[in-house]
LOSETI-726205 format. One line per field, with one value per residue (C-alpha): residue number from 1; x, y, z. Coordinates in steps of 0.001 Angstrom, whole numbers, plus 500000, padded with zeros to 6 digits. Example, Ala and Ser with C-alpha at 12.3 -4.5 7.8 and 13.67 -1.06 7.14 Angstrom:
BEGIN
i <- 1|2 .
xx <- 512300|513670 .
yy <- 495500|498940 .
zz <- 507800|507140 .
//
This chain:
BEGIN
i <- 1|2|3|4|5|6|7|8|9|10|11|12|13|14|15|16|17|18|19|20|21|22|23|24|25|26|27|28|29|30|31|32|33|34|35|36|37|38|39|40|41|42|43|44|45|46|47|48|49|50|51|52|53|54|55|56|57|58|59|60|61|62|63|64|65|66|67|68|69|70|71|72|73|74|75|76|77|78|79|80|81|82|83|84|85|86|87|88|89|90|91|92|93|94|95|96|97|98|99|100|101|102|103|104|105|106|107|108|109|110|111|112|113|114|115|116|117|118|119|120|121|122|123|124|125|126|127|128|129|130|131|132|133|134|135|136|137|138|139|140|141|142|143|144|145|146|147|148|149|150|151|152|153|154|155|156|157|158|159|160|161|162|163|164|165|166|167|168|169|170|171|172|173|174|175|176|177|178|179|180|181|182|183|184|185|186|187|188|189|190|191|192|193|194|195|196|197|198|199|200|201|202|203|204|205|206|207|208|209|210|211|212|213|214|215|216|217|218|219|220|221|222|223|224|225|226|227|228|229|230|231|232|233|234|235|236|237|238|239|240|241|242|243|244|245|246|247|248|249|250|251|252|253|254|255|256|257|258|259|260|261|262|263|264|265|266|267|268|269|270|271|272|273|274|275|276|277|278|279|280|281|282|283|284|285|286|287|288|289|290|291|292|293|294|295|296|297|298|299|300|301|302|303|304|305|306|307|308|309|310|311|312|313|314|315|316|317|318|319|320|321|322|323|324|325|326|327|328|329|330|331|332|333|334|335|336|337|338|339|340|341|342|343|344|345|346|347|348|349|350|351|352|353|354|355|356|357|358|359|360|361|362|363|364|365|366|367|368|369|370|371|372|373|374|375|376|377|378|379|380|381|382|383|384|385|386|387|388|389|390|391|392|393|394|395|396|397|398|399|400|401|402|403|404|405|406|407|408|409|410|411|412|413|414|415|416|417|418|419|420|421|422|423|424|425|426|427|428|429|430|431|432|433|434|435|436|437|438|439|440|441|442|443|444|445|446|447|448|449|450|451|452|453|454|455|456|457|458|459|460|461|462|463|464|465|466|467|468|469|470|471|472|473|474|475|476|477|478|479|480|481|482|483|484|485|486|487|488|489 .
xx <- 762955|763292|762240|761286|761480|759412|760137|759686|758563|754832|754005|753679|754321|758034|759273|763014|763376|759963|760025|763640|762714|759492|761690|763944|761071|759563|763435|764272|760962|761769|759036|758797|757570|757272|757463|756918|758445|756884|758529|755753|757936|760921|758657|757358|761453|761130|757819|756494|752620|750010|748139|751068|751400|747383|748437|751135|748476|745987|748507|749989|746683|746240|749147|749334|745531|747591|750389|747937|745833|749393|750007|752482|752059|752939|753869|753372|755839|755742|759143|760410|763468|766094|767817|764694|763854|767695|767358|764010|765093|767901|766189|763126|766639|767748|764763|763024|766275|766121|769151|768117|766854|765528|765300|765311|768025|766842|769634|768970|771981|770399|768544|771834|773787|771046|771130|775697|774698|772599|774478|777794|775266|773902|777057|777632|773995|774771|772408|772558|771199|769833|769987|768509|768830|765115|763910|766037|766021|769659|771590|773431|777154|776533|776304|779530|781307|784791|786465|784376|782347|779055|776998|776226|773612|771037|771617|774843|773674|770495|772625|774710|772131|770330|773450|774093|770031|770746|773440|770889|768008|764694|762566|759489|758982|755966|753689|755142|753688|751441|752965|749527|751190|754616|753871|753716|750347|751647|754776|753734|750023|748656|748841|746114|746389|748417|747768|749809|746942|743507|743085|740545|742069|740178|740923|738618|741475|744036|743039|745087|744645|747615|745364|744015|747291|748550|745338|746034|749257|747954|745638|748138|750058|747574|745335|747602|751218|751365|750191|752344|754520|751971|749441|751739|752215|748524|746918|743630|743804|744209|747592|749973|750256|749566|751083|753978|752147|752667|756296|757113|756161|757221|753325|754731|758386|760097|760541|756649|756273|759464|757505|754570|755593|757929|754537|752872|755990|758628|760929|760518|764394|764990|761837|763294|760748|757483|754927|756606|760095|758810|757288|760431|762587|760522|761403|765214|764876|763434|767007|769004|768068|768111|771644|772618|771136|773441|776775|776275|774885|775204|772109|770211|771880|770078|773168|772692|774691|775766|778166|778092|774287|774582|775692|772448|770601|766895|763868|762384|758948|756270|753513|754582|755289|751933|750110|752157|751319|747456|747412|746520|749534|747382|748753|745988|748518|750350|747159|745219|748333|748730|745087|745439|748225|746569|743218|744565|748184|748968|750158|750850|754513|754473|752745|755499|758048|755972|755286|758982|760321|758018|758714|762366|762609|759994|759610|763267|762110|764482|763826|764201|760836|758914|760744|759892|755754|755637|756662|754150|751530|752341|750797|753779|756333|760022|762664|765080|762764|761354|764778|766042|763000|763520|766967|766580|764074|765771|769122|770700|770978|772439|772120|773659|771323|772369|771055|769179|766072|762751|759539|757186|753830|751638|753115|753313|749385|748697|750563|749599|746223|745026|741549|741609|739448|742126|742019|738578|738681|740438|739944|736102|736080|737731|734605|733181|736384|736362|738990|741076|741618|741514|745407|745418|742013|742866|743012|739825|738218|739568|738551|734594|734575|734401|735864|736888|736952|740935|743861|746183|749410|751486|754744|755334|757320|759528|760790|761291|762979|765761|766526|766670|769185|771310|770886|772687|774958|776487|776216|778105|780658|781098|782161|784243|786174|785984|787726|790164|791448|791860|793874|796442|796224 .
yy <- 898061|894501|893044|889528|889052|886221|884278|880474|880108|881344|879972|880854|877463|875845|879185|879607|883364|884716|882670|883929|887625|887462|886217|889380|891227|890335|890056|893717|895791|896450|896935|893810|894247|891780|891947|889954|890996|889896|889758|888767|889879|887724|884661|884989|884615|881649|880119|880279|879123|881719|879463|879353|882835|883031|880308|882334|885467|883785|882385|885528|887410|884284|884959|888755|888296|885555|888077|890592|888773|888663|892365|891532|893865|892161|894577|893574|894800|894206|894754|893684|892344|891133|894603|896434|894102|894609|898335|898518|896548|898457|901979|900052|899718|903088|905107|903027|902313|898670|896685|893596|891561|888051|885642|882206|881230|880320|878374|879151|880720|884168|884392|883649|886054|888712|887963|887860|891611|892871|891715|893628|896518|896963|896377|900168|900518|898313|896036|892427|889953|886574|883907|880380|877230|876350|875133|871730|869538|869413|872626|872169|871115|869424|865744|865455|861965|860964|863580|866346|866403|866304|862828|862406|859419|859263|855982|856918|860346|858933|856474|859565|861738|859294|859022|862836|863320|863104|865545|868510|870025|868747|869632|871754|875504|876629|879966|883031|884306|887496|890715|892943|893937|894985|896518|900067|899812|903010|901719|900918|900421|897130|896948|896233|892322|891310|891453|889433|888026|888230|884754|883450|880542|877768|876734|873439|870974|873274|874913|877945|878432|877124|874533|873282|872830|870829|868792|868040|866344|864798|863194|861492|860184|858707|857278|856904|856817|853064|852209|854300|852326|850147|852915|855595|854625|854188|857507|856415|855816|858665|857208|860244|863193|865783|868473|869291|872628|873768|872465|874421|877820|877050|876824|873655|872865|869682|869157|869508|866284|864299|865124|864000|860957|859987|860581|858106|855733|856095|853615|855072|855757|851726|850609|850679|848324|850140|852698|855647|855279|855338|858393|859662|858789|861433|864081|863092|862947|867132|867651|865619|868030|871105|870285|869245|872876|874574|872397|872550|876278|875410|873497|876729|877795|875247|873042|869304|867628|864735|867208|864659|864941|868347|866782|864738|866283|866624|867225|870378|869631|872358|869658|867212|869051|870954|867350|866149|869576|869058|865631|864309|861739|858783|857089|857013|857416|859881|861976|861602|862589|865861|866695|866504|868721|871043|871247|871071|872201|868734|865749|862218|861732|858313|860106|862863|860095|858257|861849|863325|859887|860038|863662|863113|859146|858776|862096|862716|866753|868659|868230|872027|872375|870069|871352|874771|873619|871933|875437|877050|874958|873388|874482|872935|874395|873767|874768|871614|868978|869877|869950|867062|865016|866133|865134|862035|860913|862448|860550|863545|864045|863039|859289|856153|854614|854607|856510|853406|853749|854285|853920|852017|854515|851133|849007|851552|852585|848556|848160|851205|852211|848137|848939|852012|853969|857170|857283|857527|860200|862455|861057|860836|859998|856727|856060|853374|851776|847870|847627|845361|847890|850917|851593|850710|852257|852432|848637|848062|850680|849242|845633|847133|849425|852519|855819|857072|860998|860326|860452|857622|856989|860106|857641|854169|853602|850489|852595|855686|853596|852199|856030|857022|854261|855285|858767|858693|856228|858596|861349|859602|858432|861796|863400|860737|861304|865308|864569|861953|864590|867511|865323|864383|867782 .
zz <- 859058|858146|854505|853208|849815|848498|845432|844885|848337|848578|851998|855703|856767|856869|855488|856897|855482|856664|860183|860925|859562|861660|864643|864347|864242|867532|869349|868208|867709|864027|861933|859480|855360|852901|849274|846096|842557|839543|836213|833941|830788|831976|832479|828936|827554|829851|828642|831398|830600|831571|833826|836287|835895|837105|839742|841044|840928|842863|845540|846212|846606|849512|850847|851082|852915|854895|856102|856545|859453|860808|860844|858041|854553|851537|848944|845467|842589|838798|836847|833389|834211|836506|836802|837326|840383|841784|841215|842589|845636|845856|846405|848235|851204|850837|851249|853925|855937|855668|857927|857126|854374|854304|851454|850340|847536|843995|842191|838388|836852|836039|839607|841480|839496|840203|844141|844185|842129|844662|847827|846425|845654|848915|850860|851190|852859|856251|854588|856357|853900|855423|852571|853183|851226|851511|848250|848366|851386|850937|849090|845829|845858|849103|847418|845482|844495|845748|843301|845047|841618|840830|839832|836628|837058|839409|841520|842871|843650|845241|847216|848609|849066|851641|853057|853586|854525|858459|858392|857597|859197|857704|860703|859483|860571|862401|860953|862238|865238|864792|864753|865007|868572|867491|864225|862939|860654|859154|857933|854900|853133|851665|848180|845857|844512|842081|838414|836061|833474|832811|833139|835945|837820|838290|842237|842132|841216|842869|845718|846553|850334|852583|854552|851390|850080|852878|853083|849657|850936|853714|851499|849497|852161|854057|851256|848464|849164|849917|846647|845035|843233|841772|840785|839847|835908|835112|834175|834137|838328|840849|841849|841955|844552|841940|843976|841720|841267|844577|844527|841472|843015|846835|848173|849570|850699|850312|853558|854595|851888|853829|856845|856145|854236|857446|859765|858016|857288|859794|857983|854774|853707|854603|853232|849283|847783|849114|847576|849875|848917|845498|846470|848119|844969|842874|845409|845108|841141|841692|843754|841295|838522|840599|841973|838409|836905|839539|839027|835291|834105|830403|831065|831238|828215|826299|825873|825574|828716|826149|823712|821075|820839|819324|816041|815763|812597|814188|811743|811216|810117|811506|810359|812090|815723|814907|814989|817898|819861|818863|820135|816122|815667|815040|818279|821322|824179|822607|821698|824979|826594|825176|824784|829039|828673|826371|828312|831883|832329|833831|832738|834298|834752|832589|829807|829848|828846|826215|824458|825051|823299|820762|819622|820003|818562|816569|814857|815298|816212|818686|822453|822832|821082|822980|826520|825310|824521|827548|829744|827636|828442|832156|835271|837315|835020|836381|834819|836007|836075|832826|831225|832883|831593|828332|827781|829734|826889|823888|825408|825014|829131|832359|831993|832173|829700|826286|823153|822307|824862|822432|823711|821553|821423|820953|823832|826090|825671|825966|829043|831176|829770|829022|829135|826818|829869|830006|826126|826122|828747|825973|822877|822698|818788|820002|822212|819883|819216|820864|823669|821582|819014|821134|820892|816980|816079|812404|812264|813697|811201|808098|809321|809851|807027|809355|808851|812073|812494|814098|811893|810672|812329|811248|811298|811239|814639|813421|810802|812646|815519|812489|811776|815008|815699|812569|812853|817046|815558|813206|815237|817750|815486|813955|817285|818116|814793|815635|818671|817616|814730|817244|819464|816631|815336 .
//
């Protein structure tokens, strides 16, 4: 028997492990069975949102039906943790005399170690494990500097990544051929649908059938990618691709993204000032953060990339943190963004930077709290991208920019939502505020003598900025002093 183990690759099209497994089944006549092992208790420890769990549940259900139409059963199992998943796979392979196990690699530390243990555990069974680098365009540890080390700054990583890209097979694979004529239908009955959460997934904005997912990618590349560099920072515009939830669970592959982008813009790699390249740049950021996570497993364990930032005395203020979470800070662009997140599970990328900067630099609350809250809400939660984004905003991460990057939430709102269209969409209590004052509604309310049902700013940005600069400067100096003292001992 041949077994295909689905993980973060919930698609038929351009799935390397599935394609090769089906090809071997056709070639040898062996039956092919697929499995998906969900670990919701483990996901909760990772702060995975119920929205994303619901997305996975619904996508697995759709995948199960698609595979069934090809004569391939998908066996759905729920286990508590990786150890139970390993044990289940081992027993399954033993009892069903599985000779070939196909899978696409995962790069998170726990998942990578799980696979290494499974390889050792099944060696005695005579089982061949076929693993594929399917989650990225270029595998981790393949883009290194002259010393053979992982880049610690994005721009040189991007330059090397682009130069390495032609060396890799980035062609998309088709769906596997039907195995109905070859399969033994009695090998394994089709399981019931996976049940992870009682939340019903609304697929009006995030369709879950594979053709609709692919069409969403095509529509973006055809209609909006050309102007992406001009529209991407304005949350009131429909200027982004909004395919991140599909990339997070593997319902789309990065190869499909690049292939479709090159279909419309053949010179995208050379056209550095184009909208298409600007979107490709976002795909490369995704690769950068996953390469970083693989090279520096301490990130998975919660470490800050910049060691000296461990000495920053972050503020522990539950009241301020709750105001930030609820969208009640008195800064309209911050509050509108947080309400969008809380109500939809998604947030515009520019806004993610703004609210992360506000939490860490204005409220001086630890980035880990924001990172965890985002994961608990996001439908597109992805550890490496979320961690990388938060550490970038907090100036604790892998970044050439120093700690004095501090966004002004008012000027950010004025620049990227100049008319207040996005703000009014998510903060209806500000609907009557004139455009001139939409980013500082308390000033207008005071001027005309009106009491708004909206809070005053919970912090003075100018004051907080000065305090944060001092806080960071002192932490860095203290770290340098400690390091010097250790050298002299």
